[in-house]
N, C-alpha and C positions, 0 to 999 in steps of 0.2 A: 975072237972078233967081238963078242959081246962085252968082254972085259975092256977091250980097247974103246968101245963106244961109251961105256960107263965112265972110263977115265976122262974121255973127252967132255962128257956132260959135267963131271965134277970140276973140270978145269974151267968150263964156262960159268958154272955156278959161283966160282970164286969172285966173279965180277959183281956179285950182288951181296949187299950187306944187310943182314937181318938182325933186328933187335927183338928179344923176347922179354916180357915184363910179367912176373908172377911172384907173389910174396911167399910162395913155397919154394925153398931152395931145391928140393928134390925134383920138382917139375923143371926148373931151370937146368939142372944137371942132366936130366934125361933128354931135354931138347938139345942141349949142347952136343951130347954124344950123337944123337940122331941126325942133326943138321950138319954137323962138321963131317960126319961120315958121308953125307951127300955132297960135300964139297962147298957148302955155303960159308961165307964169312960171317961168323956169329958172335953176338954180344948178348949176354944174359944179365938181367938186373932184377933184384927183388924189391927195390924201393921205387914206387911209381913216380914220386917227386923227382928223384934222381934221373929217372928215365926221361922226364920232360926236358930237363936241362941237357941231357945227352943229345936228344933229338934236335934241340935248339942250336947246339954247337957242332954237331957232326952230321954227315950225310948218311942216311939209311934209306934203303929201297923199300923195305917191308917191315911191319911190326906185328908181332904176335902178342896179344894182350889179354891177360886174365880180367874177367869182369868184376868178381867180388874180391876186393883187396883192401888193405888198410895202409895208410890213413885215408886214401880216396879210392873210389871205384874206377873201373876202366873207362866208363863213359865220361867221367870227369877228366880223366887223363886226355882222352880224345878232344874234349871241349877245349882244353888249354892248347893242345898241339895245333888244332885247326886255326887258332888265332894267328899263327905264324907259318904254318906249313899246310898247304892244301893238297900237296901231291903224294904224301906218304901213304902207301898202300897198307891198310890195317885189317887184320884178322882177329876176331874176338873169340876167346875161349870161355866156355861156361861150364860150371860143375854139373849143371842139369838144365835141360831146355826150359824148364819152368822159371829158372833164374835169369834167363836172357833178357836184355832190355827190350822195350817195345819196338816194333818194326819202325814206327815213326821216328824214334830216337836214332836207330841205325841209319835210316835214310838222311836225317837232318845232319848227322855228324859225318856222313859219307864214309861209313864203315863198309868195306867191300865184302865181308863175309864173316861167318862165325860157325863154330862147331863145338860139340860137347867134348870135355876132357875124357881121355881114355888111355889105358895102358898101351894101346897100339896107336901108332901115329899115321896109319895109312890114309885116313880121311884128311888129316891135317896136311900130309905131304901133297895130296892131290890139290888141295886148296892153295898151297904154297906154289906148286908148279903152275897152276892156273894164274895165280897172281903174278908170277915172274913173267909169264907170256904177256899179260896185260901191261906190265911195266916195260917190257921190250917194245911193245907197240907204241906206248906213250912216249918212250924215249925216241923212237924212230920218227913219230909225228913231230915231236919237239925239234928234232934235228932238221927235218924238212922245213918246218916253219922258220927256223933260224936262218937256213940257207936262202929261203924265199925272202926273208926280211933283209938279209945282206944284199941280195940281188936287187930288191926294191930300193934300198938305200942308195946303191950305186946308180940305179936308173934315175932316181930322184935327184941325186947330186949332179948327174950329167944334165938332167933337165933344168935344174937350177942354174947351172953354168951357162946353158944355152939362153935361158931367159935373161940372165945378167948381160949377156952379149947383146941381146935385143934391146935391153934398157939403154945400154951405152950407145947403141945405134940410133935410138930415138933421140937422145940428147945431142948426138953428133949431127943430126939433121938440122938442128936449130941451136946455134952457138949461144943465143941469148938465154936459153933455158938450161944450159949446162950446169949441173949441180943442183937443179931444181928438186929432183926427187929425193936427193940426200937431205936437203934442207927441210922439205915437207915431212920426211920421216922423223927428223930430230925435233922439229917444231911440234909434231903430233905427240911424240913421246913426252916432251916437256909439258904440254897441256895435260896429258894423262897423269903425269906425276903430281901436278897440282890438284888434280881431281882425286888423287889417292887410289887410282885404279890398280888392280892386282898385276903381278908380273906377266901373267899370260896375256892380258889385254895390252900391256905395253909392248910385248913382243909382236902382237898382231898389228898394232899401230906402226911399229918400226918397219916391219916387212911390207905392210900395206902401203905405207908412204913411199917406199922404194919402188914399188911396182904399180902405183895407182895410174900412171900415164902410159903403161906399156902398150895400150891399144893404139897409141899414136903412130906406131910402126905402120899401121894401115892407112894413115892419112898422107896424101901427096905432099912432097916437099914444098911445092909451089904454094900450097895453102898455109903450111906451118910458117913459112918464111915470108909470107906476103906482108908488105909494109902498109898497104892501104886497107880500107875497110873491106871486110869479107862480104861477098854476096850471100843471099839467102841459101843458095845451093851449097856454097863452100862452108857456110856455118853448119848446115845440116850434116855435111861430111865430118866436120870436127866433132859434132855431137854423137857420132857413132863410136868414138874411141872407147868409152866405158864397156860397151857390148863386145867390141873386138878384144879388149883386154880380158874380159871374163872368158871368152872363147879360147884364148891362148892359154890361160892359166888353169882352166877347169879340168884339164886332163891329168893333173898331178895332185895327189892327196895333200902334199905339203903346202899347197896354196889355198886349200878349201876355206880356211878361216879368214883369209883376206879378200875373198871374192865380194862380200858386201861393200867393202871400202872401194874396191876397183869399180864396181858397178854404180855406186850411188854417191860418190864424192862430189857430183855436180847437182844433186838434188837441192832444192831450196825449202826452207822451213814453211813458206807459204804455198808450196805445191807447184810452183812455176818453174822448177828446174827440170833436168833431164837425167837419164832417159825414161824414167818411169813416172815422173810427176808425183812422187811421194811427198807427203806433207807431215810436219810436226813429228810426233813420236813414231810414226810409221817409218821414218828414215832410220836405218841402223845407227845406233849411238856412235860407234867408232867412225862411221862414215861422216857423221856430223862434225866430229872432232877434226878429221882429216880435211873436211871442206874449209874449215877456218884456217888451218895451217896452209893449205893450198892457196887460198885467196890472199892471205898475208904475203906469201912469197911472190905471188903474181904482182901484187901492188908494189912490193919493195924491190923488185928486180926490173931491169931494163928489158923491154920487149921490142920486137921488130917494129911495132906500130906506135910506141910511146916510150918516154923516159920513166924511170922509177918515180914513185910519189914520195913527197916528204913525209916524215913520221906523223906530223900533226894532221896531214890530210888523210893518212891511213887510219888514224884513230877516229876521225870524223866519219869515214866510210863505215867503220864497224858500228859506231853509234847510230848512224842513219839506217843501217840494214839490220839492226837488232829486231828479231822477231819476224822479219820478212825473208831475207836470205839466210840468216843464221839463227840457230837455236839461241834464244835470249839468255839462258843461264850460262851457256858456253861462251857467248859473246861477252857477257859481263866478266867472266873469269879471264878471258884473253885480254880484255881492256885493262884489267888489273895487272896482268903480267907486263903489258906494254908500259903501264904507268910506273910500276914499282919494282919490276924485275927485268928491266930491259937489258941489263948486262948479260943475262943468260941467252937472250935472243942474239945479241951482238957476237957472242962467242961462237954460236952456230954459223952466223953469216961470215965471220972471219975465217972459220974453218973451211968453208966451201966457196969463198969468194974467188972467182977466176976470170972476172972481166973488170976492166977499168971502171966501168959504171958502178958495179957493185961495191968496189973499193971506195969510190967517191961517195956513194950513199952512206956507207958505214962511217966514213970520216965526217960527213955532214951531221949524222945523228949523234956522233960522239961530241961534236961541238955544241949540239943543242942540249945536252944533259947538264 
């Protein structure tokens, strides 16, 4: 019975790979006999520099490491290994306790334990067995985290698909704004590229533009599609859509970065916007970019209450509202894009043009160039 249990333990130990590093070949040979007898998958190395490369290119669960070695000591080996491997469980061997590294060094390098060298390996075996149990727990926690991560990704993907459906529902409520969010997304990214923003910010602008108006799902169709001037009460309901959008999106971590865009893309640089009446630099930077993209698309698209504006009129609106509605520096940049890079604007409009009016506007601006 006892022999059967030992065989079972040895079989389980084969799942764990141990590397021992000591510049004395005799120590390596003794450890090899001792650990292989216990069933461990064992590799012994006398050159600490070679050991670093082996750990870099192979998976090991646990390292047994001599402290005093040539050409480098054990703490230097750990220093190098921790640059690329934070998980390796390390046990340090010392010839004498007075030669052990300071406790501060052991903690800093995340060395899990150390013991003095001895002809008997009983203490070392206990440390190894304790280390293996810790490794088992870490592997189990890692597995659980991966499973949770997979589950969260599936949930977030399902949530993303649901929000996409809501976005399409919003645009289906008002045929005049179909394609609006796609264009705002791409206009925002275009501005971000001319600003030299990092890829992470461009991604936030891209997604933020797609979902900036998601809150309009909570605005009655009669208001969105009204052709005459809105009453004060109706306009107040329209002004709730940023808050509604934040409420819809805030339950998923994948949307956390875009919430400032969704909430503040209707703020004005002079503080007279909504919903928070933020002014100047207090308005999130990416929201200020999206505000320009959103306003341009609103002006250049036909709406239920008016036709699209000519390009010259749009430029004049941006000049007139520089520093009041729009961030002056961003306003100047966008005017430069309209003046000197309008072909890129037209490409986006053509890509998402889906009403006769939009196609007419593009044809008109083409003739003006």
